[in-house]
C-alpha positions in Angstrom: 41.4 -54.9 -4.0 41.3 -51.2 -4.1 44.1 -49.1 -4.3 42.7 -45.9 -3.0 43.7 -44.6 0.4 40.5 -43.6 2.5 40.5 -39.8 3.6 39.6 -38.9 7.0 38.7 -35.3 7.7 39.3 -34.5 11.1 37.6 -31.1 12.1 36.8 -29.7 15.2 38.0 -27.7 18.4 40.5 -29.0 20.7 39.9 -32.6 21.5 39.6 -33.1 17.5 43.2 -32.2 17.3 44.3 -34.6 19.7 42.3 -37.3 17.9 44.2 -36.0 14.7 47.5 -36.4 16.6 46.7 -39.9 17.7 45.4 -40.9 14.2 48.9 -39.3 12.5 50.9 -41.4 14.8 49.2 -44.8 13.9 51.4 -45.2 10.5 48.5 -46.8 8.9 47.4 -46.3 5.5 45.1 -43.6 6.0 45.5 -40.2 4.6 44.4 -38.0 7.3 43.7 -34.1 6.6 43.9 -32.5 9.7 41.9 -29.2 10.1 43.5 -27.7 12.9 41.0 -25.1 14.3 43.1 -24.8 17.4 46.4 -25.1 18.5 48.1 -25.9 21.7 46.0 -24.9 24.3 47.1 -25.7 27.5 44.2 -25.7 30.2 44.4 -26.1 34.0 43.1 -29.0 35.1 39.9 -28.8 37.6 40.0 -31.7 39.9 36.6 -33.0 41.2 34.8 -29.6 41.5 31.3 -29.3 41.2 29.1 -27.8 38.3 29.0 -24.2 40.0 32.8 -24.1 39.6 32.7 -25.2 36.1 30.0 -22.5 35.6 32.3 -19.9 37.0 35.1 -21.3 35.0 33.3 -21.0 31.9 31.8 -17.6 32.4 34.6 -15.8 33.7 38.0 -17.4 32.5 37.0 -19.0 29.3 34.4 -17.7 27.4 35.6 -14.0 27.8 38.8 -15.4 25.8 36.9 -17.6 23.4 35.0 -14.9 21.7 35.7 -11.7 19.9 34.0 -8.7 21.4 30.6 -7.2 20.2 26.9 -7.5 19.8 25.2 -11.2 19.3 27.6 -13.3 21.4 25.5 -14.0 24.2 23.7 -17.0 22.7 27.3 -18.5 21.8 28.2 -17.9 25.4 25.1 -19.9 26.5 25.8 -22.7 24.1 29.6 -23.0 25.3 28.0 -23.0 28.8 25.3 -25.5 28.0 27.6 -27.7 26.3 29.9 -27.9 29.4 27.2 -28.5 31.7 25.7 -31.3 29.7 29.0 -33.3 29.5 29.3 -33.0 33.1 31.9 -32.3 35.6 34.0 -35.7 35.1 34.2 -35.1 31.2 35.2 -31.5 31.5 37.9 -32.3 33.9 39.0 -35.2 31.6 39.1 -33.1 28.6 41.1 -30.0 30.4 43.8 -32.7 31.6 44.1 -34.3 28.4 44.8 -30.6 26.7 47.0 -30.0 29.8 49.2 -33.1 29.9 49.5 -33.7 26.1 53.2 -33.8 24.9 54.7 -31.2 22.7 54.2 -32.9 18.7 56.1 -30.7 16.9 58.0 -33.4 15.6 55.3 -35.4 14.5 53.9 -32.2 13.0 57.3 -31.8 10.9 57.2 -35.3 9.9 53.3 -35.0 8.5 53.2 -34.4 4.5 49.8 -34.2 3.6 46.9 -31.4 2.7 45.9 -29.7 5.9 44.2 -26.8 6.8 45.2 -24.8 9.6 42.3 -22.4 10.5 41.9 -20.1 13.1 40.1 -16.9 14.1 42.3 -13.6 14.1 41.4 -12.5 17.2 41.6 -15.8 19.2 43.3 -14.9 22.7 43.8 -18.7 23.6 45.8 -19.5 20.6 47.2 -16.5 18.9 47.3 -16.5 14.8 51.2 -16.7 15.5 50.8 -20.3 17.3 48.6 -21.3 13.8 51.4 -20.0 11.7 53.9 -21.9 13.6 51.7 -25.2 13.0 51.4 -24.2 9.3 55.0 -23.7 8.8 55.8 -27.2 10.6 53.1 -29.4 8.3 54.3 -30.0 4.6 51.6 -29.5 2.4 49.5 -27.3 4.8 47.7 -23.6 4.2 46.5 -21.5 6.9 43.3 -19.6 6.6 42.4 -16.9 9.0 38.7 -16.1 9.9 38.2 -12.4 10.6 35.9 -11.2 13.2 36.4 -14.6 15.0 38.2 -15.7 18.5 38.7 -19.1 19.5 35.4 -20.0 17.9 35.3 -19.2 14.3 32.9 -22.3 13.6 30.3 -20.5 15.7 31.2 -17.0 15.3 31.4 -16.4 11.5 30.1 -20.0 10.1 29.6 -18.5 6.7 33.5 -17.6 6.2 34.4 -20.8 7.9 32.5 -22.8 5.8 33.8 -20.9 2.7 37.5 -21.6 3.8 36.8 -25.4 4.5 34.9 -25.5 1.0 38.3 -24.0 -0.7 40.5 -26.2 0.8 38.5 -29.3 -0.2 38.2 -28.2 -3.7 41.9 -27.8 -4.1 
């Protein structure tokens, strides 16, 4: 019988953070390495609206706050819009409700003692750096990487520095 503890690397955006919270509460022997790219985002739920309203919310309310200012951002905005519309209104609403309704998990974060990377964009207006500093301070064994010239989506805005930060963390 193997004595190795499996490693689960959870990386992504808000829904991946919720997945990480779930696995951390299971008390299993799985070592969970949570890459918290975003913090405690609260999204106002959209209930039973059509694609036009979702398109308007993404265009007018979300993507202006997701990205830093500057050239070359339109393809990322287009990608965000396409992903939201491809998933459909029902998925968008359920994800928004899950983010809105989740409970405060600071006690869980305080109980974690594991190698954890908290990564964010320096110019994130949805979940500012201060919120990520809080998360990093709660998890024993965590480190913080702040990606310059990136907002809420550093994986898309600054893929090379984000990848470099992940590789540094994995090599520790």
